[in-house]
C-alpha positions, 0 to 999 in steps of 0.5 A: 608874328607868324610861327613856323607851324603856322608858315607851313600851314598857310604856305602852298609852295613846298619849295618856300617851305623847304628853303625856310624850314630846312635852310635854317636847319642845314645853314647851321649843320657846319657849326656842329663840327666846331669841336675840330677847331675848339677841342672844348666843344667836342662835348655835346653839352658844351657845344649847345649851351655855347651855341644857344648863348650865341644864337640868343644874343644874336637874335636879341640884337636883331630884336633891339636893333630892329633889324629883325625879329626874335624868333624862337623858331629860328633858335630851335631850328638853328639848334637842331642844325647844330645838333645834326652837325655834331651827330655827323661829326661824331659818326665821321670821327668814329669811323676814322678811328676804327 
């Protein structure tokens, strides 16, 4: 198994690095806006705990069904995406209420 750091160091094509690493972050950014639909998720800690639970279950299912691998780097990058989305959501919400 190759870690994200190894992948970045061994990959020559910058486009491939951007698609793989930043794609994992950007793809999960909209999940930071879940507080709009589910008011319980307006709290950062609650959102992250719920998201981590869900993404760990999904990664585990990939591993146990042999349809993929459990990749902790994906969990970390996806969670960073959610955190960025939450930050953007809170910034936009504070501007709208000001």
